[in-house]
C-alpha positions in Angstrom: 18.4 50.1 10.3 16.2 47.1 11.1 18.0 43.8 11.2 16.5 41.1 9.0 14.7 38.4 10.9 16.6 35.1 11.3 15.5 32.5 8.8 13.9 29.3 10.1 15.9 26.1 9.5 13.9 23.5 7.5 14.7 20.1 6.2 13.3 20.5 2.6 12.3 23.4 0.4 10.5 22.7 -2.9 11.0 25.8 -4.9 9.5 27.2 -8.1 6.6 24.8 -8.5 3.0 25.4 -9.5 1.2 24.5 -6.3 -2.4 23.3 -6.0 -3.0 23.8 -2.3 -6.6 22.5 -1.8 -6.8 24.9 1.2 -10.1 26.5 2.1 -9.6 29.2 -0.5 -8.4 26.6 -3.1 -5.4 28.7 -3.9 -3.2 27.8 -6.8 0.3 29.3 -6.4 2.5 30.0 -9.4 6.2 30.0 -8.8 5.5 28.7 -5.4 7.4 27.0 -2.6 6.7 24.5 0.2 9.0 24.2 3.2 9.0 21.0 5.3 10.4 20.5 8.8 10.2 17.0 10.1 6.7 15.6 9.2 5.0 19.0 8.8 4.6 21.8 6.3 5.9 25.0 8.0 5.7 27.5 5.1 3.9 27.7 1.8 3.6 30.6 -0.6 5.4 32.5 -3.4 9.0 31.3 -4.0 10.6 34.7 -3.2 8.6 35.1 0.0 9.3 31.7 1.4 13.0 31.8 0.4 13.4 34.9 2.6 11.9 33.1 5.5 13.7 29.7 5.6 17.1 28.2 5.4 16.8 24.7 3.8 19.1 21.8 4.3 17.9 20.5 1.0 16.4 22.5 -1.9 14.4 20.6 -4.6 14.0 22.5 -7.9 10.3 22.5 -8.5 10.4 24.4 -11.8 8.5 22.4 -14.4 6.5 20.5 -11.8 3.0 20.7 -10.3 2.8 20.0 -6.6 -0.5 18.7 -5.1 -1.5 17.1 -1.8 -1.1 13.4 -1.7 -4.1 11.7 -3.1 -6.3 9.5 -0.7 -7.7 6.2 -1.9 -10.8 5.4 0.2 -11.3 1.8 -0.9 -8.6 -0.6 -2.0 -7.9 -4.3 -1.4 -4.2 -4.4 -0.6 -4.1 -8.2 -0.2 -5.3 -10.9 -2.5 -6.1 -8.9 -5.6 -2.6 -7.6 -6.3 -1.6 -11.3 -6.7 -4.5 -12.3 -9.0 -4.9 -9.3 -11.3 -6.4 -10.3 -14.6 -6.8 -14.0 -13.6 -10.5 -14.1 -12.8 -12.6 -14.8 -16.0 -14.6 -11.9 -17.5 -17.8 -13.9 -18.2 -18.9 -14.5 -14.7 -21.8 -12.9 -12.8 -21.2 -10.9 -9.6 -21.7 -13.7 -7.1 -19.5 -16.1 -9.1 -16.7 -13.5 -9.2 -16.9 -12.7 -5.5 -17.6 -16.1 -3.9 -16.6 -18.6 -6.5 -13.2 -17.0 -7.4 -12.1 -13.9 -5.5 -12.9 -15.2 -2.0 -11.5 -18.6 -2.8 -8.2 -17.0 -4.0 -8.1 -14.7 -1.0 -8.6 -17.6 1.4 -5.7 -19.6 -0.2 -3.2 -16.9 0.6 -0.3 -17.4 3.0 0.9 -14.6 5.3 3.9 -14.2 3.0 1.5 -13.8 0.1 -0.3 -11.1 2.0 3.0 -9.3 2.8 4.0 -9.3 -0.8 0.6 -8.2 -2.1 0.4 -5.3 0.3 3.8 -4.0 -0.7 2.9 -4.4 -4.3 -0.3 -2.3 -3.7 1.6 0.3 -1.8 4.3 0.7 -4.5 1.6 1.1 -7.2 -0.2 3.7 -5.1 2.9 5.7 -4.2 4.2 5.7 -7.7 0.9 7.1 -9.0 0.5 9.8 -6.3 -1.5 8.2 -3.5 -0.1 8.8 -0.1 -2.9 7.5 2.1 -5.5 4.7 1.7 -8.4 3.1 3.5 -8.2 -0.7 3.1 -11.3 -2.6 2.2 -11.4 -4.9 5.3 -10.3 -8.2 3.7 -6.8 -8.7 5.3 -6.1 -12.2 6.7 -2.6 -11.7 8.2 -3.0 -8.3 9.7 0.3 -8.1 11.6 2.4 -9.2 8.7 0.6 -6.8 6.4 1.1 -3.9 8.8 4.8 -4.6 9.0 5.2 -4.8 5.3 3.3 -1.6 4.7 5.3 0.3 7.3 8.5 -0.5 5.3 7.1 1.3 2.2 6.4 4.6 4.1 2.8 4.9 2.9 0.0 6.1 5.2 -3.0 3.8 5.6 -5.8 2.4 7.6 -6.1 -1.4 7.6 -8.4 -4.0 9.0 -8.8 -7.7 9.3 -11.5 -9.8 7.5 -14.8 -9.5 9.5 -18.0 -11.2 8.4 -20.1 -13.1 10.9 -23.5 -13.9 9.5 -24.3 -17.6 9.7 -25.8 -18.4 6.3 -25.3 -22.1 6.9 -27.8 -23.5 9.5 -24.9 -25.7 10.8 -22.9 -22.6 11.7 -22.8 -21.3 15.3 -24.0 -17.7 15.0 -23.0 -16.8 18.6 -19.5 -18.1 18.0 -19.1 -16.3 14.7 -20.3 -13.0 16.1 -18.1 -13.3 19.2 -15.1 -13.9 17.0 -15.9 -10.9 14.9 -16.3 -8.6 17.9 -12.9 -9.8 19.3 -11.3 -9.2 16.0 -12.6 -5.6 15.8 -11.5 -4.9 19.3 -8.1 -6.6 19.1 -7.0 -5.0 15.8 -7.3 -1.4 17.1 -5.4 -2.4 20.3 -2.6 -4.0 18.3 -2.4 -1.2 15.7 -3.7 2.0 17.3 -4.0 5.2 15.4 -1.8 8.0 16.8 -0.5 11.2 15.3 2.9 9.6 14.8 1.7 6.4 13.2 1.5 5.8 9.5 -0.3 2.4 9.5 -3.2 1.8 12.0 -6.2 -0.4 12.3 -9.7 0.8 11.4 -13.0 -1.1 12.1 -14.0 -2.1 8.6 -16.6 -4.7 7.8 -16.9 -6.9 4.7 -20.5 -5.5 4.6 -23.1 -6.5 2.0 -25.3 -9.0 3.9 -22.4 -10.7 5.7 -22.5 -8.8 9.1 -25.1 -9.1 11.8 -26.7 -6.1 13.5 -24.7 -6.8 16.6 -21.4 -6.5 14.7 -22.5 -3.3 13.0 -23.5 -1.7 16.3 -20.2 -2.8 17.9 -18.1 -1.5 15.1 -19.8 1.9 15.2 -19.4 2.0 19.0 -15.7 1.3 18.7 -15.3 4.0 16.0 -17.1 6.6 18.1 -15.0 5.8 21.2 -11.6 5.9 19.5 -12.0 8.7 17.0 -12.1 6.2 14.1 -14.7 5.3 11.5 -16.5 2.3 9.9 -16.4 1.3 6.3 -18.2 -1.5 4.5 -19.1 -2.7 1.0 -22.8 -2.0 0.2 -25.1 -2.3 -2.9 -22.8 -2.6 -5.9 -25.6 -4.6 -7.4 -29.3 -5.2 -6.6 -28.5 -8.3 -4.6 -27.9 -6.4 -1.3 -31.2 -4.5 -1.6 -33.1 -7.8 -2.4 -31.6 -9.5 0.6 -32.4 -6.7 3.1 -35.9 -6.3 1.8 -36.5 -10.0 2.1 -35.0 -10.3 5.6 -35.7 -6.9 7.2 -38.4 -5.3 5.2 -36.1 -2.3 4.5 -33.5 -1.4 2.0 -29.8 -1.6 3.2 -29.3 2.0 4.1 -32.7 2.2 5.7 -31.8 -0.7 7.9 -28.5 0.8 8.9 -30.3 4.0 9.7 -32.8 2.2 11.9 -29.9 0.5 13.7 -28.4 3.9 14.5 -25.1 3.1 12.8 -24.9 5.8 10.2 -22.9 9.0 10.8 -20.2 11.2 9.6 -17.6 8.6 10.5 -19.2 5.9 8.3 -18.3 5.2 4.7 -20.1 2.8 2.3 -18.4 1.6 -0.8 -20.0 1.3 -4.2 -23.6 2.3 -3.3 -24.5 2.0 -7.0 -28.0 0.6 -6.3 -29.6 3.0 -3.9 -33.0 4.7 -4.1 -33.9 8.3 -3.3 -34.8 7.5 0.3 -31.4 6.0 0.9 -29.6 9.0 -0.6 -31.6 11.3 1.7 -30.7 9.2 4.8 -27.0 9.2 3.9 -27.1 13.0 3.4 -28.9 13.6 6.7 -26.4 11.4 8.6 -23.3 12.9 7.1 -22.0 9.5 5.9 -19.6 9.2 3.0 -19.7 7.1 -0.1 -16.6 5.7 -1.8 -17.1 5.7 -5.5 -15.0 3.1 -7.4 -15.6 3.9 -11.1 -13.1 1.5 -12.6 -14.3 -1.5 -10.6 -17.9 -0.6 -11.4 -17.3 -0.6 -15.1 -15.2 -3.7 -15.0 -17.9 -5.5 -12.9 -20.8 -4.3 -15.0 -22.6 -2.9 -11.9 -24.9 -0.7 -14.0 -23.7 2.4 -12.2 -24.3 4.8 -15.1 -27.8 3.4 -15.6 -28.9 3.1 -12.0 -26.5 5.1 -9.9 -27.6 8.3 -8.1 -24.2 9.9 -7.7 -25.3 13.3 -9.1 -28.2 13.2 -6.6 -25.8 12.3 -3.8 -23.5 15.2 -4.7 -26.4 17.6 -4.9 -27.7 16.5 -1.5 -24.3 16.9 0.2 -23.2 13.3 0.6 -19.5 13.3 1.0 -18.2 11.5 -2.1 -14.7 10.1 -2.4 -12.8 7.8 -4.8 -11.4 4.3 -4.5 -9.6 2.0 -6.9 -11.1 -1.2 -5.3 -9.6 -4.4 -6.7 -8.7 -6.2 -9.9 -8.0 -3.0 -11.8 -5.3 -0.3 -11.7 -4.3 1.2 -8.4 -3.8 4.6 -10.1 -6.3 7.0 -8.5 -5.7 9.6 -11.2 -7.2 7.2 -13.7 -10.2 6.9 -11.5 -10.5 10.7 -11.4 -11.0 11.0 -15.1 -13.6 8.2 -15.1 -15.5 9.7 -12.3 -15.6 13.0 -14.1 -17.0 11.5 -17.2 -19.4 8.7 -16.3 -22.5 10.7 -15.3 -21.8 13.5 -17.8 -22.4 10.9 -20.5 -25.2 9.0 -18.7 -27.2 12.2 -18.0 -26.0 14.1 -21.1 -25.0 17.0 -18.9 -21.4 18.2 -19.0 -21.9 20.4 -16.0 -21.8 17.3 -13.7 -18.7 16.5 -11.7 -16.3 19.3 -12.9 -12.6 18.7 -12.4 -12.5 20.8 -9.2 -15.2 18.5 -7.6 -13.3 15.4 -8.6 -10.0 16.7 -7.1 -11.9 17.5 -3.9 -13.2 13.9 -3.8 -9.6 12.6 -4.0 -8.2 14.9 -1.3 -10.2 17.0 1.1 -13.4 14.9 1.0 -11.4 11.7 1.5 -9.5 13.3 4.5 -12.9 14.0 6.0 -14.0 10.4 5.6 -10.8 9.2 7.4 -11.4 11.7 10.2 -8.0 13.3 9.2 -9.0 16.7 7.9 -6.7 18.3 10.5 -3.7 16.4 9.1 -3.9 15.6 5.4 -5.9 16.4 2.3 -4.5 19.9 1.6 -1.2 21.7 1.6 -1.3 24.1 4.6 1.0 25.2 7.4 0.8 22.7 10.3 -0.5 19.8 8.2 1.4 16.6 7.4 3.9 16.9 4.6 2.2 14.4 2.3 2.6 15.8 -1.2 3.2 14.9 -4.8 5.4 16.4 -7.6 3.9 15.8 -11.1 6.4 16.2 -14.0 4.9 18.5 -16.6 7.7 18.0 -19.1 5.6 15.3 -20.7 3.1 15.2 -23.6 0.0 14.7 -21.5 0.8 17.8 -19.5 1.6 20.3 -22.3 0.4 22.9 -23.0 -0.4 23.6 -19.3 -3.2 26.1 -19.2 -5.6 24.9 -16.5 -3.8 22.7 -14.0 -6.9 21.2 -12.3 -8.5 20.3 -15.6 -5.2 18.9 -16.9 -4.7 16.8 -13.8 -8.2 15.2 -14.1 -8.6 14.9 -17.8 -5.2 14.4 -19.3 -2.7 13.2 -16.6 -2.2 9.9 -15.0 0.2 8.3 -12.5 3.0 8.0 -15.0 3.8 11.6 -14.5 4.4 11.3 -10.8 8.1 12.1 -10.3 8.4 12.5 -6.5 6.3 11.8 -3.4 6.7 12.8 0.2 4.8 11.1 3.1 5.1 12.5 6.6 8.0 14.6 5.3 10.0 11.6 3.9 10.7 11.3 0.2 9.4 7.9 -0.7 9.4 8.3 -4.5 12.2 10.0 -6.3 12.8 10.2 -10.0 9.9 7.8 -10.6 11.2 5.1 -8.3 10.1 4.1 -4.8 13.0 4.7 -2.4 12.0 2.3 0.4 11.5 -0.9 -1.5 13.7 -2.9 -4.0 11.1 -2.8 -6.8 12.8 -5.3 -9.1 13.1 -7.9 -6.3 9.5 -7.3 -5.3 8.1 -7.8 -8.8 10.0 -11.1 -9.2 8.8 -12.4 -5.8 5.2 -11.4 -6.6 5.3 -13.3 -9.9 6.4 -16.5 -8.2 4.0 -16.1 -5.4 1.0 -15.4 -7.7 1.6 -18.6 -9.7 1.9 -20.7 -6.5 -1.3 -19.1 -5.1 -3.3 -20.0 -8.2 -2.0 -23.5 -8.1 -3.0 -23.9 -4.5 -6.5 -22.6 -5.1 -7.0 -25.2 -7.8 -8.8 -22.8 -10.2 -8.4 -23.2 -13.9 -6.5 -20.8 -16.2 -9.3 -19.6 -18.5 -7.4 -17.2 -20.8 -9.3 -16.7 -24.0 -6.3 -17.0 -26.2 -3.7 -19.8 -25.7 -0.2 -18.9 -24.4 2.3 -21.0 -26.2 
C-alpha cells in the first residue's frame, strides 16, 4: 500500500473562497484555497486538493469571501493631498488649482505632515484592497515618508519632487538640473528596490513641462540600468501640448520619442489630450498610461470628449488605473468609472468590459512596475499579496458573475482582510499595523495647521457655524 505523501507545512491557508487568480488562463476557482509560506504563495487550487497537500499553522475560513490579487494603484499622491482633501475651491481652472493652491499647500508641509499624510494614504489604500502603489513623484521628505510607509506594511514605489526647468530668467538652469540629477541618483541609492523590500525609490518626474531634456534622459538611463521605470504627469489638459508645440515644434509624446526616452518601463499619467500620432508612438514603444478617471472628472479634463483611451486599448497601449489626488483612494471606485466613461461617451457598451478593467488594476499595473514576476496575479511562487472581499453584503448579492460584480457593484467597503508579502495587514476591516483612531486625530490637527501656515482662505460655499 502506497504511503501518503507528507504534507507541506505552511503559515496560512485560506480555505473555501471563490478565487479570482488573474493567472495566464484567468482561472476563477470555486471552493478554492490559497496556501502561504513566508512571503509567497506555495499552493492554489480546489479546497480539497490543497487541504491534502499542506499542513497549516493557521487556517482562515474563506467561505462567503472572494479572494483577488492585491490591487495596484499606478498613480497616487501619498503626501500633501491626504491633508487637504476637499479644501481647494471647485471654481478654479487647472493652472490655479495646481500652482495657486495645490503646490503652495504641498510646499508648506513639514516632514511630520508628510509622514502623517503618507500613513493616511496607505491606510485608505489597504482598507480598500490596494496592496501596491506607484507614487506620483511629489514627496518632499522622502526618508520620513519611507519610514512611515514601512510601518503600515504596504508595498510601494516612491520618489522625491523633481522638476528642474527654469521658467524664471533669474533661475540658474544648470544648478536646477544638477540638483534634479543628484536627487534622482541619491533616492535610488538610499531606498533601493530589492526582492525583500516593500518600499523603494523609483525615478519619477513631475512631468508636464517642468523637466528638461537632460533630466528626462538621465531618469530613463537610471531606470534602464537598475531595472526600474520612469513615470511622469503628461497632458491632462491641452496646456502641455500647447507648450511643447510652441517650444519644440512637436507634441509632448512626439518630443519624448525623439529624445529616446519612451519604452516599456515608462508610464505617463493622465494622457487625456493626445492625438492619434502620440497614441501610435506609445503603442510602438510599449509605454504605459495611468488613467485616473476620478481625478479627470473632478478636474474637468475633458477626458470623455477628447480622450483616446479606446484607441489606446485597441492599439495595445498598456493601460492602468490610478486614484491621483484630492479624491477617494479607493481603486475599486476608479474601476467602475473607467468601465463606464467611454461606453457613454462613444455610446458603445462593448468598450472596457469588466475583465479588461480588472486587468488594468492588476496584471497590467504589475507590468508597468516591472513586477510581473512578483505581483498582479495569484500563482505559485508569487508574492502573497491578496485581498478577501466579504460577499455577505448587499452590494455583493446575488453573486452570479464575480468579475462584473467586483467592477460594477462592489467598492472598498467590502474589503475584510488584506495580506501583503504574506503578512495580514487588514483583518476584520481594520488595519493591523497602525492605530487608526490616533492617526485620524493627528491628521485632523495637522491639516488645520498646514492650511493656516499656507495662508490660503477657507472658501466653503456654505458657512459652518
